[in-house]
C-alpha positions in Angstrom: 15.6 -15.8 3.2 16.7 -19.2 4.4 13.2 -20.5 4.3 12.9 -19.3 0.6 16.1 -21.1 -0.3 14.8 -24.4 1.1 11.1 -24.0 0.2 11.4 -23.0 -3.5 13.3 -26.1 -4.7 11.0 -28.3 -2.5 7.9 -26.7 -4.1 9.4 -27.3 -7.5 10.1 -30.9 -6.7 6.6 -31.4 -5.4 5.2 -30.1 -8.6 7.3 -32.5 -10.6 6.6 -35.4 -8.3 2.9 -34.9 -8.5 3.0 -35.0 -12.3 1.7 -31.4 -12.7 5.1 -30.0 -13.6 7.6 -27.6 -12.1 5.5 -24.6 -13.1 2.6 -25.8 -10.9 5.0 -26.1 -8.0 6.4 -22.6 -8.6 2.9 -21.0 -8.8 1.8 -22.8 -5.7 4.8 -21.6 -3.7 4.3 -18.0 -4.8 0.5 -18.0 -4.1 0.9 -19.9 -0.8 3.6 -17.4 0.3 1.5 -14.4 -0.6 -1.5 -15.9 1.3 0.6 -16.7 4.3 2.1 -13.2 4.3 -1.3 -11.5 4.1 -3.2 -13.8 6.5 -0.4 -15.1 8.7 -0.7 -14.8 12.4 2.8 -13.7 13.4 5.8 -11.9 12.0 7.9 -14.8 12.8 5.6 -17.5 11.4 7.3 -19.8 8.9 5.1 -21.5 6.3 6.1 -23.6 3.3 5.7 -26.9 1.6 5.9 -30.1 3.7 6.9 -33.6 2.6 3.9 -35.1 4.2 1.6 -33.5 1.6 3.3 -35.6 -1.1 1.6 -38.7 0.2 -1.8 -37.0 -0.1 -1.3 -35.0 -3.3 0.4 -37.5 -5.7 -2.5 -40.0 -5.7 -5.0 -37.2 -6.1 -3.0 -35.6 -8.9 -2.7 -38.9 -10.7 -6.4 -39.8 -10.3 -8.1 -36.5 -10.7 -5.5 -34.1 -12.2 -5.0 -30.4 -11.3 -8.7 -29.9 -10.5 -8.5 -32.6 -7.8 -5.5 -31.0 -6.2 -7.3 -27.7 -6.2 -10.4 -29.3 -4.6 -8.3 -30.9 -1.9 -6.6 -27.6 -1.1 -10.0 -25.7 -1.1 -11.7 -28.2 1.2 -8.8 -28.3 3.6 -8.7 -24.5 3.7 -12.5 -24.4 4.3 -12.1 -26.9 7.2 -9.4 -24.8 8.7 -11.5 -21.6 8.5 -14.5 -23.4 10.0 -12.4 -24.7 12.8 -10.9 -21.2 13.4 -14.3 -19.5 13.5 -15.7 -22.2 15.8 -12.9 -21.6 18.3 -11.6 -25.2 18.1 -7.9 -25.5 17.3 -7.1 -27.6 14.3 -3.5 -28.8 13.9 
């Protein structure tokens, strides 16, 4: 519950900061939470938005819009999956 109290306003702020709106931040938080719950590696794993992603996503959102943000997310997810299946840890 504590993670949700912190992560939800942070996700909303990231949506607004990126220029995509609070609704985009809310949808992203819900989808990311569902994916982490289904595919998470541990019952005690904590996942949520991080401030470091703002540095990456704001210029992408301003230059390429929502589709650019989606492509960055998809390509980073693909890289993580390839690294996981190759047996090489990716942090």
